[in-house]
N, C-alpha and C positions, 0 to 999 in steps of 0.2 A: 430761105430754110433749107438745111441739109436734108438728105435722104433718112438719115439716124435720127436727127430729131423730129422729122415728120412721120417715120414710122413708130417712135415711142409715142407722140401724141396721139397717133392713130389706134395704138394698142392700149395707152393709157397706162404704160409703164415707164421707170426711169429709162434713161439713154444706156447707161451701163449694161441695164439686164437686157435691153432690146439688142445691144450691140452682141453680147454673149449667146442671147438666142439665134441672132442671124447666122452667127459664124457656126454655130452647132447645126443649124438646118442646112446650111450651105456643104457642110462635111458629110451630113446624111444624105442629101438628095443629089449631089454631085454639080448643083448649081453655083453661081459665083455669090459671093458675099453682097456685092453691089446690085444684083438682079433681085435678091431677095428683099433688101431694104426698099428697092423701088416699088417691088410689088406691095409690101406692107404699107409705104407711104401711100400709095393710090389705093389702098383698101382691097387689092386683089389676093387671091388665095394662091400660094405657093403650090406649083404642080409636083405631084410625087415623083420621087426618084424612079428612072427605069431600071427594071430587073437586070441583075448582072447575068452576061450571058454564061451558060453551062460550058464547061470544058468539052470538046469533042470525045465520044466514047471511041476507046481502042478497038480496032478491028479483031476478028477472032483469031488471025494469023499471028497478029503481035501479041496476043494473050496467051496463045499456045507456045511461042519462042521463048519467052522468060520461064514458063513452066518447064519446058524441055531442058534449058540451060540450069535449072536449079535440081534436077535429078542426079546429075554426076556429081554435085557437090555433096548431096545427101547420101550417095552410094560411097563416096570417099570418106565421109565421116564414120569413124568405128563407133559402133554401137557400145554405149557404156553399160556395164552390168547394173541392174537395178541393185540398190542397196538393200541387205535383208532388212526386213522388218523386224523391229524388238520383239522378243518372245513376251508373249503377255503375262504379265505378273499378277498374282492373285491379290485382291485387294485385301488389305488389312483387316484382321477379325476386329470388329467392335468389341470396344473393353466394356464390359458389363459388370455391375457391382459384385456379382458372385465370383467372376474371375479374380478381381483385386482381394476380395475377401471382406467379410463384414468387419466395421469399425469396431474396435474393441471397446467393451463395456466396463468402466471404472467401477468397481464396487468396494466399499469402504464398511467399516464396522457400524452396526446400526445404533443410532444415537439413542440414548433412553436417558433423558433429562429427569422423568420422575424417579428413577433408580438413585441418581447423584443427589436429588434433593432430599430423598429418604433418608440416605445415608449421612448427608450433612447434618439433618437434625438429629438423626441419632446419635453423632460423635458430640453433637451440643449439649444434649440432654444428658449423656454419660458424663460429660466435663462437668456440668453443674451438680450431679447427684454426687460424684467423687470429691469435688472441691468445695461444695458449700453444704449440702444437705445431709450426707453421711455423716454423723458424727465420730469421731475418735473413739476407739474403745479405750477405756483406762487400764492400765496395768493392774495386777492384782495388788491389793493394799495400798493403791495409790489413786484413790477416789478425787473426786472434784472437793476441793475443799476453800475455805475461805482465803482470800489473797491479800488480806491485810495482815501485816507482821507488826509486833512490838518490836521498834528498833532500839538498840542502846544508843548512848550519847556518840560512841565513836562510830557507828553504823549510821547514823543520821549525818554526822560530818562526812563520812564515806559517800553518802547518796549525793550531797553538794557537790564534793569533788568529783563525782562520777558525771554530773551535769556540766560542770566546768570543762572537763577535760573533752567533751563532745563525743563520750561512749554511745549516747542515745542516737547518734547520726548514723551509726553502724549496727547496733545492736538493739534488739526488743527485748521486753521482758513481759511477753503477753503470748500465753499459750492458747492457740486456738482449737475449737472442737472440729478440727477437720482432719483428713487422713494424713496431710503432709506433717501434722505435728504430732503424731502417734510416737511416744516413747520419749518426747521432749520433758515431761512431767505432767502434774496436773493441771487442767484447763483454768486459766487464770479469769477470775470474776469481777464484777464491776467495782467492788469494794477494795480494789488493789492499792496498795500504797507504793509499788514499785515505779519503776519509770518505763512507760508504754514503749517509748523510742520510735524512731521516724521510718527507718529502713531497715530490713534484716540482711544486710550484707555479709556480716560475720554471723556466728551462731548466736541462737537465743540465749540469754543468761538469766532466764527466770529460775532456773534450777542448777547454775553452776556450782554453786557450793554444795550442792547434793553429790556431785561427780568428783570434786577436787578438793583436796585441802587446802589450808590457808597458804602453806607454803607453794603448792602447786599453781594456786590461783596468782601469787605475786610473779612466778617465773612465767607464767603465760602471758602476763601483762607487760613484762619487761623483756620477754624474749624478742629473737631476731625476726621471728615470724610476724611481730606485731608492730604496728605503727608506733613510733615514739610518742609518748606523752608528757605534757610538762607536769609532772607529778614529783613532789617532794617524796621523802621517804615516809614522812607522817602521813601524808595525802594518801600514798600507796597503801599504807597500812589500814587506813580509813576505808579505803575502797574494797580492799579484801574482807574487812569485818563487815561491809554492808552487804557484799555478795555472798558471804557465808550466812547471814542472818535471815536472808530472803529466799534460801533455799527450801524445797518443801521437806516436810518431817521425815525422818527416817522411817521405813517399813514397820509398822506396829506402833508407831507414835500417835500423836493426837492429829485428827483430821481436820 
């Protein structure tokens, strides 16, 4: 058995580890690798390495000589002027909120929702009063009267032609008791035999015959400012008769 195998067996470690350990110990102690393996194989301890000899101390004369030689070099070297130290700068003043200024305070108009609510309710109430609750004031000698008219045969034919021509889609024949209808004529009652109409796009015709004569009514119907109607001459005359007979009675007449 080789010394390496015997040393590994004696130490109880693998041979590669025993080999690296022996070489490291040989380097540290100055002994040979073989001596360390033989000692480990025989179960002996390896002697510690002898301390290295300290180098001899230089004599006092030798120490003084380099010092004397160094002095001329120091004298020959010109002294460099010291760099001027930078002037001390004052530290920047701390920035305080007072130096910057207080942040601006944005102020807007005060909101008054109650005022707006009261104003809106007031406008609504005024609209209701003017449009629906305040009755129109009848003109002098033009009081509310019966809205049923005794129509002649020609006026009855004119009423039929009035409906066929679609006059009721743009004109009404109903005067309401509201401020908007003041001056149109007497307020129409529920017993009217006129044509109430659908929309008041054109003027109300309840009292058209009281403002215009037959010739003026015919000219207004056939004029250029009025839409063309499919009316024959006889139908036009009948419509004029209908509008004339449904007008309110003249001032001082029957009510």
